[in-house]
Structures are given as C-alpha cells and as structure tokens.
PADRENFI-976410 format. One record per residue (C-alpha): residue in three letters; x negated, y negated, z negated; residue number from 0. Coordinates in Angstrom, 1 decimal, decimal comma, m for minus. Layout:
<nodes>
<node type="Ala" east="X" north="Y" up="Z" seq="NUM"/>
...
</nodes>
This chain:
<nodes>
<node type="Met" east="m5,9" north="30,5" up="29,9" seq="0"/>
<node type="Lys" east="m4,9" north="29,1" up="33,7" seq="1"/>
<node type="Arg" east="m3,2" north="25,7" up="33,3" seq="2"/>
<node type="Ile" east="m0,4" north="25,2" up="34,6" seq="3"/>
<node type="Ile" east="m0,4" north="22,9" up="37,3" seq="4"/>
<node type="Ser" east="3,3" north="20,5" up="37,6" seq="5"/>
<node type="Val" east="4,1" north="19,2" up="40,5" seq="6"/>
<node type="Ile" east="3,8" north="15,4" up="39,5" seq="7"/>
<node type="Ala" east="m0,1" north="17,1" up="39,1" seq="8"/>
<node type="Val" east="m0,5" north="17,9" up="43,0" seq="9"/>
<node type="Leu" east="2,0" north="15,5" up="44,8" seq="10"/>
<node type="Ala" east="m0,5" north="13,4" up="42,9" seq="11"/>
<node type="Leu" east="m3,2" north="14,7" up="44,4" seq="12"/>
<node type="Leu" east="m1,6" north="14,3" up="47,9" seq="13"/>
<node type="Ile" east="m0,2" north="11,0" up="47,5" seq="14"/>
<node type="Gly" east="m1,5" north="8,6" up="50,8" seq="15"/>
<node type="Cys" east="m3,4" north="11,3" up="51,9" seq="16"/>
<node type="Thr" east="m2,3" north="11,5" up="55,1" seq="17"/>
<node type="Ala" east="m3,6" north="8,3" up="56,5" seq="18"/>
<node type="Ala" east="m7,0" north="9,4" up="56,8" seq="19"/>
<node type="Leu" east="m7,9" north="12,3" up="59,5" seq="20"/>
<node type="Ser" east="m11,8" north="12,2" up="58,0" seq="21"/>
<node type="Gly" east="m12,0" north="12,0" up="62,0" seq="22"/>
<node type="Cys" east="m10,8" north="15,4" up="62,2" seq="23"/>
<node type="Ser" east="m8,3" north="14,8" up="66,4" seq="24"/>
<node type="Ser" east="m6,0" north="12,6" up="66,5" seq="25"/>
<node type="Ala" east="m2,5" north="12,6" up="64,4" seq="26"/>
<node type="Asp" east="m0,9" north="13,5" up="67,3" seq="27"/>
<node type="Glu" east="m3,3" north="16,0" up="68,0" seq="28"/>
<node type="Thr" east="m3,6" north="19,4" up="65,7" seq="29"/>
<node type="Val" east="m6,0" north="22,0" up="65,8" seq="30"/>
<node type="Thr" east="m6,7" north="25,5" up="63,5" seq="31"/>
<node type="Ile" east="m9,6" north="26,8" up="61,6" seq="32"/>
<node type="Asn" east="m10,4" north="30,4" up="61,0" seq="33"/>
<node type="Val" east="m11,6" north="30,5" up="56,9" seq="34"/>
<node type="Tyr" east="m13,5" north="33,4" up="56,1" seq="35"/>
<node type="Asn" east="m13,7" north="34,6" up="52,0" seq="36"/>
<node type="Trp" east="m13,7" north="36,6" up="49,3" seq="37"/>
<node type="Gly" east="m10,7" north="38,6" up="48,7" seq="38"/>
<node type="Gln" east="m8,9" north="37,2" up="45,2" seq="39"/>
<node type="Tyr" east="m11,5" north="33,5" up="46,0" seq="40"/>
<node type="Ile" east="m9,1" north="30,8" up="46,2" seq="41"/>
<node type="Ala" east="m6,1" north="30,2" up="44,6" seq="42"/>
<node type="Asp" east="m2,8" north="31,4" up="46,7" seq="43"/>
<node type="Gly" east="m0,1" north="29,3" up="44,3" seq="44"/>
<node type="Glu" east="0,7" north="32,4" up="42,2" seq="45"/>
<node type="Asp" east="1,1" north="32,0" up="38,4" seq="46"/>
<node type="Asp" east="1,7" north="28,0" up="38,7" seq="47"/>
<node type="Ser" east="m2,1" north="27,8" up="39,9" seq="48"/>
<node type="Leu" east="m2,6" north="25,4" up="43,1" seq="49"/>
<node type="Asp" east="m2,3" north="26,7" up="46,2" seq="50"/>
<node type="Val" east="m5,4" north="25,2" up="47,4" seq="51"/>
<node type="Ile" east="m4,7" north="25,9" up="51,0" seq="52"/>
<node type="Ala" east="m0,5" north="24,1" up="51,2" seq="53"/>
<node type="Ala" east="m1,8" north="21,5" up="49,7" seq="54"/>
<node type="Phe" east="m5,1" north="20,9" up="51,7" seq="55"/>
<node type="Glu" east="m2,8" north="21,3" up="54,9" seq="56"/>
<node type="Asp" east="m0,7" north="18,7" up="53,6" seq="57"/>
<node type="Lys" east="m3,4" north="16,2" up="52,9" seq="58"/>
<node type="Tyr" east="m3,8" north="16,7" up="56,6" seq="59"/>
<node type="Pro" east="m1,7" north="18,2" up="59,2" seq="60"/>
<node type="Asn" east="m3,5" north="18,3" up="62,0" seq="61"/>
<node type="Ile" east="m5,1" north="20,5" up="60,6" seq="62"/>
<node type="Lys" east="m3,9" north="24,4" up="59,9" seq="63"/>
<node type="Val" east="m5,9" north="27,1" up="58,1" seq="64"/>
<node type="Asn" east="m6,5" north="31,0" up="59,0" seq="65"/>
<node type="Tyr" east="m7,4" north="32,5" up="56,2" seq="66"/>
<node type="Ser" east="m8,7" north="36,3" up="55,6" seq="67"/>
<node type="Thr" east="m11,3" north="37,6" up="54,3" seq="68"/>
<node type="Phe" east="m14,0" north="40,1" up="53,8" seq="69"/>
<node type="Asp" east="m14,9" north="42,4" up="50,3" seq="70"/>
<node type="Ser" east="m18,4" north="42,5" up="50,3" seq="71"/>
<node type="Asn" east="m21,5" north="40,1" up="52,2" seq="72"/>
<node type="Glu" east="m22,4" north="43,2" up="54,2" seq="73"/>
<node type="Val" east="m19,5" north="43,3" up="56,3" seq="74"/>
<node type="Met" east="m19,2" north="39,4" up="56,6" seq="75"/>
<node type="Tyr" east="m22,5" north="38,9" up="57,5" seq="76"/>
<node type="Thr" east="m22,1" north="43,0" up="60,2" seq="77"/>
<node type="Lys" east="m18,6" north="41,3" up="61,6" seq="78"/>
<node type="Leu" east="m20,2" north="38,1" up="62,8" seq="79"/>
<node type="Ser" east="m23,5" north="39,4" up="64,2" seq="80"/>
<node type="Asn" east="m21,8" north="41,7" up="65,9" seq="81"/>
<node type="Gly" east="m19,7" north="39,2" up="67,8" seq="82"/>
<node type="Gly" east="m16,2" north="40,1" up="67,2" seq="83"/>
<node type="Ile" east="m14,8" north="37,2" up="65,9" seq="84"/>
<node type="Thr" east="m14,6" north="33,9" up="65,9" seq="85"/>
<node type="Val" east="m14,9" north="31,4" up="62,4" seq="86"/>
<node type="Asp" east="m15,4" north="28,2" up="61,6" seq="87"/>
<node type="Val" east="m15,9" north="28,2" up="57,8" seq="88"/>
<node type="Ile" east="m18,0" north="31,6" up="55,6" seq="89"/>
<node type="Ile" east="m18,2" north="31,5" up="51,4" seq="90"/>
<node type="Pro" east="m21,2" north="33,9" up="51,7" seq="91"/>
<node type="Ser" east="m23,9" north="35,0" up="49,2" seq="92"/>
<node type="Asp" east="m27,3" north="33,2" up="48,0" seq="93"/>
<node type="Tyr" east="m29,2" north="36,3" up="50,0" seq="94"/>
<node type="Met" east="m27,2" north="36,1" up="52,6" seq="95"/>
<node type="Ile" east="m27,0" north="32,8" up="53,5" seq="96"/>
<node type="Ala" east="m31,0" north="32,5" up="53,2" seq="97"/>
<node type="Arg" east="m30,6" north="35,8" up="55,6" seq="98"/>
<node type="Met" east="m27,9" north="34,2" up="58,1" seq="99"/>
<node type="Ile" east="m30,2" north="31,2" up="58,3" seq="100"/>
<node type="Gln" east="m32,8" north="32,4" up="59,1" seq="101"/>
<node type="Glu" east="m31,3" north="34,4" up="62,2" seq="102"/>
<node type="Asp" east="m29,9" north="30,7" up="63,6" seq="103"/>
<node type="Met" east="m26,6" north="32,2" up="62,2" seq="104"/>
<node type="Leu" east="m25,3" north="28,5" up="60,7" seq="105"/>
<node type="Leu" east="m25,2" north="25,4" up="61,7" seq="106"/>
<node type="Glu" east="m26,4" north="22,1" up="60,6" seq="107"/>
<node type="Leu" east="m23,3" north="20,1" up="58,4" seq="108"/>
<node type="Asn" east="m22,8" north="16,7" up="58,5" seq="109"/>
<node type="Phe" east="m22,8" north="15,9" up="54,9" seq="110"/>
<node type="Asp" east="m20,7" north="12,5" up="56,7" seq="111"/>
<node type="Asn" east="m18,0" north="14,8" up="56,7" seq="112"/>
<node type="Ile" east="m18,5" north="16,3" up="53,5" seq="113"/>
<node type="Pro" east="m18,7" north="12,8" up="50,9" seq="114"/>
<node type="Asn" east="m17,9" north="15,2" up="48,0" seq="115"/>
<node type="Tyr" east="m20,7" north="16,7" up="48,1" seq="116"/>
<node type="Gln" east="m22,6" north="13,8" up="45,4" seq="117"/>
<node type="Tyr" east="m20,5" north="15,6" up="42,7" seq="118"/>
<node type="Val" east="m22,6" north="18,9" up="43,4" seq="119"/>
<node type="Asp" east="m24,7" north="18,8" up="40,3" seq="120"/>
<node type="Glu" east="m28,3" north="19,0" up="40,9" seq="121"/>
<node type="Ala" east="m29,2" north="22,3" up="39,3" seq="122"/>
<node type="Phe" east="m27,1" north="23,7" up="42,2" seq="123"/>
<node type="Arg" east="m29,1" north="21,3" up="45,3" seq="124"/>
<node type="Asn" east="m32,8" north="22,7" up="46,8" seq="125"/>
<node type="Thr" east="m32,0" north="26,3" up="46,2" seq="126"/>
<node type="Asp" east="m34,1" north="28,4" up="46,9" seq="127"/>
<node type="Tyr" east="m31,5" north="30,2" up="49,9" seq="128"/>
<node type="Asp" east="m31,6" north="26,4" up="51,3" seq="129"/>
<node type="Pro" east="m34,5" north="24,5" up="50,2" seq="130"/>
<node type="Glu" east="m32,9" north="21,3" up="52,2" seq="131"/>
<node type="Asn" east="m29,8" north="21,2" up="51,5" seq="132"/>
<node type="Lys" east="m29,1" north="21,7" up="55,0" seq="133"/>
<node type="Tyr" east="m26,8" north="24,4" up="55,1" seq="134"/>
<node type="Ser" east="m24,6" north="24,9" up="52,5" seq="135"/>
<node type="Val" east="m22,6" north="22,9" up="50,1" seq="136"/>
<node type="Pro" east="m22,2" north="25,0" up="46,5" seq="137"/>
<node type="Tyr" east="m18,7" north="27,0" up="46,5" seq="138"/>
<node type="Thr" east="m18,4" north="29,1" up="42,6" seq="139"/>
<node type="Trp" east="m21,4" north="30,6" up="40,7" seq="140"/>
<node type="Gly" east="m21,2" north="33,4" up="37,7" seq="141"/>
<node type="Thr" east="m22,5" north="36,3" up="36,8" seq="142"/>
<node type="Val" east="m22,5" north="39,6" up="37,0" seq="143"/>
<node type="Gly" east="m22,1" north="42,2" up="33,8" seq="144"/>
<node type="Ile" east="m20,6" north="45,5" up="33,6" seq="145"/>
<node type="Ile" east="m16,4" north="45,2" up="32,4" seq="146"/>
<node type="Tyr" east="m15,0" north="48,1" up="29,7" seq="147"/>
<node type="Asn" east="m11,8" north="48,8" up="28,0" seq="148"/>
<node type="Thr" east="m12,9" north="48,6" up="24,0" seq="149"/>
<node type="Lys" east="m9,0" north="51,2" up="23,7" seq="150"/>
<node type="Tyr" east="m11,1" north="53,8" up="25,3" seq="151"/>
<node type="Val" east="m15,6" north="53,2" up="25,9" seq="152"/>
<node type="Asp" east="m17,3" north="53,2" up="22,3" seq="153"/>
<node type="Glu" east="m18,5" north="50,2" up="21,0" seq="154"/>
<node type="Ala" east="m22,4" north="52,0" up="20,7" seq="155"/>
<node type="Asp" east="m22,5" north="53,3" up="24,1" seq="156"/>
<node type="Val" east="m22,0" north="49,9" up="25,2" seq="157"/>
<node type="Thr" east="m25,6" north="49,2" up="25,3" seq="158"/>
<node type="Gly" east="m27,2" north="48,2" up="28,9" seq="159"/>
<node type="Trp" east="m26,3" north="49,7" up="32,4" seq="160"/>
<node type="Glu" east="m27,1" north="53,4" up="31,2" seq="161"/>
<node type="Leu" east="m23,5" north="52,8" up="30,0" seq="162"/>
<node type="Leu" east="m22,4" north="53,3" up="33,9" seq="163"/>
<node type="Trp" east="m24,4" north="57,0" up="33,7" seq="164"/>
<node type="Asn" east="m22,5" north="57,7" up="30,5" seq="165"/>
<node type="Glu" east="m20,6" north="61,8" up="31,5" seq="166"/>
<node type="Lys" east="m18,7" north="61,2" up="28,4" seq="167"/>
<node type="Tyr" east="m16,4" north="58,5" up="30,6" seq="168"/>
<node type="Ala" east="m16,8" north="60,9" up="33,6" seq="169"/>
<node type="Gly" east="m14,0" north="60,2" up="36,4" seq="170"/>
<node type="Lys" east="m12,9" north="57,0" up="35,0" seq="171"/>
<node type="Ile" east="m15,8" north="54,6" up="35,8" seq="172"/>
<node type="Leu" east="m16,1" north="52,4" up="39,3" seq="173"/>
<node type="Met" east="m19,5" north="51,8" up="41,2" seq="174"/>
<node type="Phe" east="m20,0" north="49,1" up="43,5" seq="175"/>
<node type="Asp" east="m19,2" north="50,0" up="46,5" seq="176"/>
<node type="Asn" east="m21,6" north="47,4" up="48,8" seq="177"/>
<node type="Ser" east="m25,1" north="48,0" up="48,0" seq="178"/>
<node type="Arg" east="m27,3" north="45,2" up="47,1" seq="179"/>
<node type="Asp" east="m24,8" north="45,0" up="44,0" seq="180"/>
<node type="Ala" east="m25,3" north="48,6" up="43,7" seq="181"/>
<node type="Phe" east="m29,0" north="49,0" up="44,1" seq="182"/>
<node type="Gly" east="m29,3" north="46,1" up="41,8" seq="183"/>
<node type="Ile" east="m27,5" north="47,9" up="38,8" seq="184"/>
<node type="Ala" east="m30,2" north="50,0" up="39,5" seq="185"/>
<node type="Gln" east="m34,0" north="47,9" up="39,3" seq="186"/>
<node type="Tyr" east="m32,2" north="46,6" up="36,5" seq="187"/>
<node type="Leu" east="m32,3" north="50,3" up="35,4" seq="188"/>
<node type="Leu" east="m36,0" north="51,6" up="36,4" seq="189"/>
<node type="Gly" east="m37,4" north="48,1" up="35,7" seq="190"/>
<node type="Tyr" east="m38,6" north="47,4" up="39,0" seq="191"/>
<node type="Asp" east="m37,4" north="44,0" up="40,2" seq="192"/>
<node type="Val" east="m34,1" north="43,1" up="42,2" seq="193"/>
<node type="Asn" east="m36,0" north="41,7" up="45,1" seq="194"/>
<node type="Thr" east="m38,6" north="44,8" up="45,8" seq="195"/>
<node type="Thr" east="m39,2" north="45,5" up="49,5" seq="196"/>
<node type="Asp" east="m41,3" north="48,3" up="48,1" seq="197"/>
<node type="Glu" east="m39,8" north="51,5" up="50,1" seq="198"/>
<node type="Ala" east="m40,8" north="54,2" up="46,9" seq="199"/>
<node type="Glu" east="m39,2" north="52,1" up="44,0" seq="200"/>
<node type="Leu" east="m36,3" north="51,3" up="46,5" seq="201"/>
<node type="Arg" east="m36,0" north="55,5" up="47,1" seq="202"/>
<node type="Ala" east="m36,4" north="56,1" up="43,0" seq="203"/>
<node type="Cys" east="m33,4" north="53,6" up="42,8" seq="204"/>
<node type="Ala" east="m31,2" north="55,8" up="45,3" seq="205"/>
<node type="Glu" east="m31,9" north="59,5" up="43,4" seq="206"/>
<node type="Lys" east="m30,9" north="57,1" up="39,9" seq="207"/>
<node type="Leu" east="m27,6" north="56,0" up="42,0" seq="208"/>
<node type="Ala" east="m27,1" north="60,0" up="43,1" seq="209"/>
<node type="Glu" east="m27,0" north="60,9" up="39,5" seq="210"/>
<node type="Gln" east="m24,3" north="58,6" up="38,8" seq="211"/>
<node type="Lys" east="m21,9" north="59,7" up="41,5" seq="212"/>
<node type="Pro" east="m21,0" north="62,9" up="39,8" seq="213"/>
<node type="Val" east="m19,1" north="60,4" up="37,1" seq="214"/>
<node type="Val" east="m17,4" north="58,2" up="39,1" seq="215"/>
<node type="Gln" east="m14,2" north="58,4" up="40,1" seq="216"/>
<node type="Gln" east="m14,1" north="55,3" up="43,7" seq="217"/>
<node type="Tyr" east="m16,5" north="52,9" up="45,2" seq="218"/>
<node type="Val" east="m14,5" north="49,2" up="44,7" seq="219"/>
<node type="Met" east="m14,7" north="45,9" up="45,5" seq="220"/>
<node type="Asp" east="m10,9" north="44,1" up="45,5" seq="221"/>
<node type="Gln" east="m9,7" north="47,8" up="44,1" seq="222"/>
<node type="Ile" east="m11,0" north="46,8" up="40,9" seq="223"/>
<node type="Phe" east="m8,3" north="44,8" up="39,7" seq="224"/>
<node type="Asp" east="m5,4" north="47,2" up="40,4" seq="225"/>
<node type="Ala" east="m8,1" north="50,2" up="38,6" seq="226"/>
<node type="Met" east="m9,2" north="48,1" up="35,0" seq="227"/>
<node type="Glu" east="m6,1" north="46,8" up="35,0" seq="228"/>
<node type="Asn" east="m3,4" north="49,7" up="35,1" seq="229"/>
<node type="Glu" east="m6,1" north="51,2" up="33,3" seq="230"/>
<node type="Glu" east="m6,8" north="54,2" up="35,6" seq="231"/>
<node type="Ala" east="m10,4" north="53,6" up="34,8" seq="232"/>
<node type="Tyr" east="m12,5" north="52,3" up="31,7" seq="233"/>
<node type="Ile" east="m15,8" north="51,6" up="33,7" seq="234"/>
<node type="Ala" east="m16,6" north="49,4" up="35,6" seq="235"/>
<node type="Pro" east="m20,1" north="46,6" up="37,0" seq="236"/>
<node type="Tyr" east="m18,6" north="43,2" up="38,0" seq="237"/>
<node type="Tyr" east="m18,3" north="39,5" up="38,4" seq="238"/>
<node type="Ala" east="m17,7" north="37,4" up="35,2" seq="239"/>
<node type="Gly" east="m15,2" north="35,6" up="37,1" seq="240"/>
<node type="Asp" east="m13,2" north="38,1" up="38,0" seq="241"/>
<node type="Tyr" east="m13,6" north="39,6" up="35,0" seq="242"/>
<node type="Leu" east="m11,8" north="36,3" up="33,4" seq="243"/>
<node type="Thr" east="m8,6" north="36,9" up="35,4" seq="244"/>
<node type="Met" east="m8,6" north="41,0" up="34,5" seq="245"/>
<node type="Val" east="m8,5" north="40,2" up="30,7" seq="246"/>
<node type="Glu" east="m5,2" north="38,1" up="31,0" seq="247"/>
<node type="Glu" east="m3,5" north="41,4" up="32,2" seq="248"/>
<node type="Asn" east="m5,0" north="43,2" up="30,4" seq="249"/>
<node type="Pro" east="m7,0" north="41,7" up="27,4" seq="250"/>
<node type="Asp" east="m8,3" north="44,9" up="25,8" seq="251"/>
<node type="Leu" east="m11,2" north="44,8" up="28,2" seq="252"/>
<node type="Ala" east="m13,6" north="43,5" up="27,6" seq="253"/>
<node type="Phe" east="m17,7" north="42,3" up="28,8" seq="254"/>
<node type="Tyr" east="m21,4" north="42,2" up="28,6" seq="255"/>
<node type="Met" east="m24,3" north="41,8" up="30,0" seq="256"/>
<node type="Pro" east="m27,4" north="43,4" up="29,9" seq="257"/>
<node type="Glu" east="m29,5" north="40,3" up="28,7" seq="258"/>
<node type="His" east="m32,1" north="43,1" up="27,5" seq="259"/>
<node type="Gln" east="m32,6" north="45,2" up="31,5" seq="260"/>
<node type="Gly" east="m31,6" north="41,7" up="33,4" seq="261"/>
<node type="Phe" east="m28,6" north="41,2" up="35,3" seq="262"/>
<node type="Asn" east="m27,9" north="39,3" up="38,7" seq="263"/>
<node type="Leu" east="m27,0" north="35,4" up="38,9" seq="264"/>
<node type="Phe" east="m25,7" north="33,6" up="42,1" seq="265"/>
<node type="Ile" east="m24,4" north="31,3" up="43,8" seq="266"/>
<node type="Asp" east="m21,4" north="31,6" up="46,6" seq="267"/>
<node type="Ala" east="m21,6" north="28,2" up="49,5" seq="268"/>
<node type="Met" east="m19,2" north="27,5" up="52,1" seq="269"/>
<node type="Cys" east="m21,3" north="27,7" up="55,5" seq="270"/>
<node type="Ile" east="m20,0" north="26,6" up="58,9" seq="271"/>
<node type="Pro" east="m21,2" north="29,2" up="61,7" seq="272"/>
<node type="Ser" east="m22,8" north="29,4" up="64,6" seq="273"/>
<node type="Cys" east="m19,7" north="30,5" up="66,3" seq="274"/>
<node type="Ala" east="m17,6" north="27,6" up="64,9" seq="275"/>
<node type="Gln" east="m15,3" north="25,7" up="67,2" seq="276"/>
<node type="Glu" east="m14,3" north="22,7" up="64,9" seq="277"/>
<node type="Lys" east="m17,1" north="22,2" up="63,4" seq="278"/>
<node type="Glu" east="m15,4" north="18,9" up="61,8" seq="279"/>
<node type="Ala" east="m12,2" north="20,0" up="60,2" seq="280"/>
<node type="Ala" east="m14,6" north="22,4" up="59,2" seq="281"/>
<node type="Glu" east="m16,5" north="19,3" up="57,3" seq="282"/>
<node type="Thr" east="m12,9" north="18,4" up="56,0" seq="283"/>
<node type="Phe" east="m12,0" north="21,0" up="54,9" seq="284"/>
<node type="Ile" east="m15,5" north="22,0" up="52,4" seq="285"/>
<node type="Asn" east="m14,6" north="18,3" up="51,3" seq="286"/>
<node type="Phe" east="m11,4" north="19,2" up="49,9" seq="287"/>
<node type="Leu" east="m12,8" north="22,2" up="48,0" seq="288"/>
<node type="Cys" east="m15,7" north="19,7" up="47,3" seq="289"/>
<node type="Asp" east="m13,0" north="17,2" up="45,4" seq="290"/>
<node type="Pro" east="m13,6" north="17,8" up="40,9" seq="291"/>
<node type="Glu" east="m9,5" north="17,5" up="40,5" seq="292"/>
<node type="Ile" east="m8,9" north="20,0" up="42,6" seq="293"/>
<node type="Ser" east="m12,1" north="22,0" up="42,4" seq="294"/>
<node type="Ala" east="m11,2" north="22,6" up="38,8" seq="295"/>
<node type="Gln" east="m7,1" north="23,6" up="39,6" seq="296"/>
<node type="Asn" east="m8,7" north="26,6" up="42,3" seq="297"/>
<node type="Leu" east="m11,1" north="27,5" up="38,9" seq="298"/>
<node type="Asp" east="m9,0" north="27,6" up="36,9" seq="299"/>
<node type="Tyr" east="m7,5" north="29,6" up="38,1" seq="300"/>
<node type="Leu" east="m10,1" north="32,2" up="39,6" seq="301"/>
<node type="Gly" east="m11,9" north="32,1" up="36,4" seq="302"/>
<node type="Tyr" east="m15,4" north="31,2" up="38,3" seq="303"/>
<node type="Ser" east="m18,2" north="28,5" up="37,0" seq="304"/>
<node type="Ala" east="m17,7" north="25,0" up="39,1" seq="305"/>
<node type="Pro" east="m21,4" north="23,6" up="39,7" seq="306"/>
<node type="Gln" east="m19,5" north="20,6" up="39,9" seq="307"/>
<node type="Ser" east="m20,1" north="19,0" up="36,2" seq="308"/>
<node type="Ala" east="m17,0" north="16,7" up="36,9" seq="309"/>
<node type="Ala" east="m14,7" north="19,3" up="37,9" seq="310"/>
<node type="Lys" east="m14,7" north="19,7" up="34,3" seq="311"/>
<node type="Glu" east="m13,4" north="16,5" up="33,4" seq="312"/>
<node type="Tyr" east="m10,2" north="17,7" up="34,7" seq="313"/>
<node type="Met" east="m10,4" north="22,1" up="33,5" seq="314"/>
<node type="Asp" east="m8,6" north="24,1" up="30,7" seq="315"/>
<node type="Pro" east="m11,2" north="23,4" up="27,7" seq="316"/>
<node type="Glu" east="m11,1" north="27,0" up="26,8" seq="317"/>
<node type="Met" east="m12,3" north="27,6" up="30,0" seq="318"/>
<node type="Val" east="m15,3" north="25,1" up="30,2" seq="319"/>
<node type="Ala" east="m15,9" north="26,2" up="26,7" seq="320"/>
<node type="Ser" east="m16,0" north="30,3" up="27,6" seq="321"/>
<node type="Glu" east="m19,2" north="31,6" up="27,1" seq="322"/>
<node type="Ile" east="m18,7" north="34,1" up="29,9" seq="323"/>
<node type="Ala" east="m17,5" north="31,4" up="32,3" seq="324"/>
<node type="Tyr" east="m20,8" north="29,1" up="31,2" seq="325"/>
<node type="Pro" east="m23,9" north="30,8" up="29,2" seq="326"/>
<node type="Ser" east="m26,4" north="29,0" up="27,1" seq="327"/>
<node type="Glu" east="m29,0" north="28,2" up="29,4" seq="328"/>
<node type="Glu" east="m31,5" north="31,4" up="26,6" seq="329"/>
<node type="Val" east="m28,1" north="33,5" up="28,2" seq="330"/>
<node type="Leu" east="m29,2" north="32,5" up="32,0" seq="331"/>
<node type="Ala" east="m32,2" north="32,5" up="31,7" seq="332"/>
<node type="Ala" east="m32,4" north="36,6" up="31,2" seq="333"/>
<node type="Gly" east="m30,5" north="36,4" up="35,1" seq="334"/>
<node type="Ser" east="m31,8" north="36,5" up="38,7" seq="335"/>
<node type="Ser" east="m31,1" north="36,4" up="41,5" seq="336"/>
<node type="Phe" east="m31,1" north="37,6" up="45,0" seq="337"/>
<node type="Ala" east="m33,6" north="37,2" up="47,5" seq="338"/>
<node type="Tyr" east="m33,6" north="37,2" up="51,1" seq="339"/>
<node type="Leu" east="m35,3" north="40,8" up="52,3" seq="340"/>
<node type="Pro" east="m37,0" north="41,7" up="55,4" seq="341"/>
<node type="Glu" east="m34,3" north="43,0" up="58,3" seq="342"/>
<node type="Glu" east="m36,8" north="46,7" up="57,5" seq="343"/>
<node type="Thr" east="m35,8" north="46,8" up="53,5" seq="344"/>
<node type="Ser" east="m32,1" north="45,6" up="53,7" seq="345"/>
<node type="Arg" east="m31,7" north="48,4" up="56,8" seq="346"/>
<node type="Leu" east="m33,3" north="51,4" up="54,6" seq="347"/>
<node type="Met" east="m31,4" north="49,8" up="51,4" seq="348"/>
<node type="Glu" east="m27,8" north="49,9" up="53,3" seq="349"/>
<node type="Ser" east="m29,0" north="53,2" up="54,9" seq="350"/>
<node type="Leu" east="m29,7" north="54,8" up="51,4" seq="351"/>
<node type="Phe" east="m26,8" north="53,4" up="49,6" seq="352"/>
<node type="Met" east="m24,9" north="54,7" up="52,7" seq="353"/>
<node type="Glu" east="m26,4" north="58,8" up="51,5" seq="354"/>
<node type="Val" east="m25,4" north="57,9" up="48,1" seq="355"/>
<node type="Arg" east="m22,3" north="57,1" up="48,2" seq="356"/>
<node type="Asn" east="m20,9" north="58,9" up="51,5" seq="357"/>
<node type="Gly" east="m23,4" north="62,4" up="50,6" seq="358"/>
</nodes>
C-alpha cells in the first residue's frame, strides 16, 4: 500500500526551495529545532518512503532538526511540565492539547508563517480542544480498535472490547500502556462516558482492568509492532493507522472497531510549547508538514488519516479508499473523543492505572 517515491518526485518537491527561508533566520545562520513526536510517527525513508526530516533540511539548509520520541501523551506532558527538556515542536493528542492550553504550556501560533494551514479541512478547525485555532495545527486523525491475528483468533470471539478479557487467549493479549486509552476501553465496555469524572465509575474501570491483568502478556506502546507482526501476541487494542502498517508485515492481521460499544476518535496536532527557543523555525517545520504533497507521502507511509482533503490527491488510491483509514460517516458517528479532564481526575486515573499495572 505504501507508494514508492521516486528520486525524481522528491527532487521536484525540493527544487528551488532554498531561495525562501520563511523568515526563520539569515541564510548564513543555522538554527536547530527540537521536535518531540510519537514513536513510529513520521516517514523516515524506510520502504522507499520519503525521509521527511531530510527533505525539510534540504529545503531549509539553515534549519536542522533534532528529533526525539515519546510513547504516550502522559510521558510527553510530564517531561515538559517538569522542565527537564527544551522542545520547539510537539505533536500531542486532542485532550492533552486542551490540558496544555489550560496550563499555559503552549504558545500561540503565527499563522503568517504557516500559510499551508489553508489546506486544513473545516472539520478539523474550531475543535473542542482548541476552539479559536490559536495553538495547534492538525497532523493526523484516526480511530482506536482491536487488532487480532486471524490464524489464532476465532472470528466468533470478535464481538467487542470483551475480547481483550477472553481467557482463551491468556498470555497472547496486549494492552495499552497508558492510562487514558486503557481506561477508555474499560469505559466503553462498562457503558460509561469516556470523559466521566465520577470517582466510583473510575474505580469500577480500575477493577475491570484488574480483572484483565491475568490474561495480559504485557502492557505496550511501540512494542506492539514486533509482538503482533511476529505473532508473539494475537490480540491488541491500538490505533488504526498503525494497524495499516502492521498488516503489510503480517497479512493475517485484521482490525475491528466495536461500533456498538463505542471507540476513540482522535486528532493529533502540531503545537509549540512555551519552552520553545526557535518559534519561527518551528512554524516553518509545521508549515512544511502541512504541504499537501509532503503530507500525502508522509501519511502514505504512516497509514494515518489526512486532515487535508488536498493531500488525498497525491496519496495512494488504495489508502484513500480504505474503510479503516477513512471510515464512513455512519461508523464515525459511533466514535467519541477524549476531553480535557480536571487535574484531580487525571491524577486519580493515572494512580489507579499504575496500581493495576504494577499491583
């Protein structure tokens, strides 16, 4: 499914680009931006994909990118809130963006430096997490469902989130290693609002997750790729975009969204944290990722969904036609988004999850 990018096509994207540097710095001054992103979340040249960072540095030779990764919103938030790192671009999820706005952890963007924002679809503007479009630019969107191996999992058992509790597959089930996604699954299964602040409901979710622990092989984030592709595990909840990457390595994998119970529908977006040192260069990087041709090649590789319809014109038609990458409106209506929760609720959820995970 991943489209092969020819050298000629890449050169065409970059030709003539060194003349304009978007006001980041003088041509003889080099700056470095620190980009902090999810693991496995940018095309890096593997499988004949576009190396996005290399292409950016070719286009803007006076801006270098220092790239590092996190594996959950909570890890990223903790590192930034503790002041232990300096970062210029981050790509958190919707609910975390709302929290960081509330806590003055993000800078307002200068959209004069991000003209490619014009390509962002209206559906991804004026969102609940950033209603005035001041702090974020959508990067991808997607859904959460269940990945399972059809060689080992009986289709009759694939009925909903309860599959993750099925003792028949004990020791072959993976689970999210972050509190929000893990609690979200328990909330969908128990019929609770995924944005509940009710302590009794959260404790009931923790009890449900504790019931699951005996069948869980391990709690994972990026480790899921090797475990599912190599058939070390048979069942795991994860993001649809990553499933589309995994299925290329193991065609026996399938994806299921429990529409009757509900599932998470999310947006990840590019932001500039308040600790940023190179804001204009960071905005130039964000603008580059919003270029429809760059976005298309990036998301063809990642498998995630594009928030710009203009990018679909350059994407692999098979990807654009995928009902997993781009579900119907009817399917999407069954999804719900995580919202910003009060600090005391977030702390309780994290504490309860750690008790389940480590207890």
